[in-house]
N, C-alpha and C positions, 0 to 999 in steps of 0.2 A: 064626145064629152068624156068618156071613160079614159081615153088616152091622155087627155089634158090633166085629169085628176091624178093619174098614175105618174105622169111626168113631173107634176108639181110636188108630189110626195117624195119622189126619188131625188129631186133637186134639193128639197129641204133636208133630206137625210145626208146627202153628200156635202152640203154647205155647213151643216151643224157639226160634222165630224172633222175637226181640224186637229193638228198635232202641235198646237201652240201651248199646250199645258206644261207648266213647269212645277214639279213637285217640290214641296218644302222639305229641307233636310230634317231628320229626326233631331230633337234637342230636348234638354231637360230644363226645368224651371231654375232660375238663378236663385241661390240662397244667400242672403246676406247674414253674416254672423256678427254678433256683438263682440267687442273686445272682451276677453275673459276678465272677470273681476272675482278674484278668489277671496273667500273668507274662511276663517277657522270654524269648522263644524265640530262641536264637542258637546255631546249629550251624555247621559249616564250609560254609556256603552263602554266596552273594554278597549275601544279604539277611537282615534280621532284623526282628522286629516283636513286638508284645504279643499273647499268645495266651490265650484263655479256658481255664481249667483243666478245663472240661467237654469240651474238644476234645482230640483226639489228633493229633499230627503224624507222618506217615509219609512217608518218601521213596518216590516212585513207582517201583516195580520192574517195571511192566507192560512187555510187549514193545513196543518203539517209543518208550518214554519216554526223554527226553533228560536230560542232567545237570542236577541241581538242580530237577527237577520233583518236586512233592510233593502230598500230599493232607492236608487238615485234616478229620478225621472227627469226626462227632458221633454216636456209637453210640446214645445214648439217643433221638435223633430220626431216626435212619436217614438222615442227610444227610452230604454231603461237599462241601468246597470244593476243587476241583481247581486247582492252581497250575502254570503252565508258565513257565519262565524262558528268556530268549533273550539272548545277547550281541549288542549292537548292532555292526554292521559296515556302515555306510552304508545301512542298510535300516530306519531308524526309521519312516519314512512307511508302509512296507508293513506293519509290525507294528501300527501304529495302525489302518490300514485293515482288517486281518484281525480285530482286536478288535471293531471296529464292525460288520463284516459278520457275525461270529459272533453278536453280540447281536441284530442286526436280523433274523436268520433266525427269531426267535421272534415277529416282528410279525404273523404269520398268525393266531396264537391270542391275542396280547396285546391287552389293552384299552388300555394305554398303556405308553410307555417314557420314563422320566424320567432325566435326567442330572444328576450333581453333580460338580463339580470339586474337587480337593484340591491345594493347593500348599503345600509346605514348603521354602522357599528355603534354610533353614539346612542341611537334609539332602539337598538337590537331589532332591526327590521331587515329581513332577508326575503326578497321577492323575485318572482319571475313573471314576465309579461309575454303572452303569446299573441302575436299578430297573425290572424288567419286571413289570407287573401282569397278572393273569389266569391261566387254566389253562395255564401254559407249563412247559416242562421245566426251565428255569433262571430263577429269580426275581431273582437278582443276578449281574451280571457286572462285572468291573472290569479296568483296566489301569493300570500305573504305570511310570514311567521316570525316569532322571536325564538323559535326552536325549543322553548321550554313550556310556555303556558298557552299561547294564542296562535290561532290559524284562521286566516280569512281568505275566502275565494270569491272572485267576482267574474261576471260575464255580461257583455253588452249584447242586448237584443233589440230589434226594431219590431214594432207592432204592425208590420206590413210585409209584403212579399219582398224577399231579398233580391235586389238588382244592384250588384256591386258598382256598376258604372254610375248610376244615378245617386246612390247613397254615399259614394266615396268622399265627397266634401264633408258630409256630416260625420262619417266614420273618422276622418282625419281630425276634425274639430273635437269630437268627444275623446278621441285617442290622446290628445294633448291633456285633457282633463284627467284621464286615467293615469298618465305619467305623473302629473302633479299630485294626484292622490297618493301614488306609491312613494314619491319623493318626500312627501310631507307626513306620511303615516307614522303615528306614534301609538304606543300602548298605554292605556290608563291603568296604573298599578294600584 
């Protein structure tokens, strides 16, 4: 009887172990984006620009936030563009240096950092956009000025672990909004 039980158990073990398993490939959820609908954002701030209707503009009320600091939030994508504004008082070079330093802090994990300049002489807007590739905390950073009175710096952050492959469609989508922001930026005088 004992031999029969052992042979039944061994038979079941060998029958249940088959190599017909096919693993599913790794994939990410598909993200459907709305067609961007830009509207003029213009509050009592020293700057104004075109804002995607998918985004929400909130004045930064955090402890330590200065006047005219703001956040452009994308709740659907769990992302925020943090904006900081500074009044220029013979310190423009320091602001540019700080913006570059903040961007290049990501070079440890970045695979590349690309720069793109924006110049709108009619509106006195001179800007630079940094596109940081790789698993970094901030994929886009930018700074803009009129070289006399105003300086604004922005950085895109996600409220999640950075996985460049899965976030790339969202990064590209918001990147177009950042380009639109820089192209439409005007100073309220």
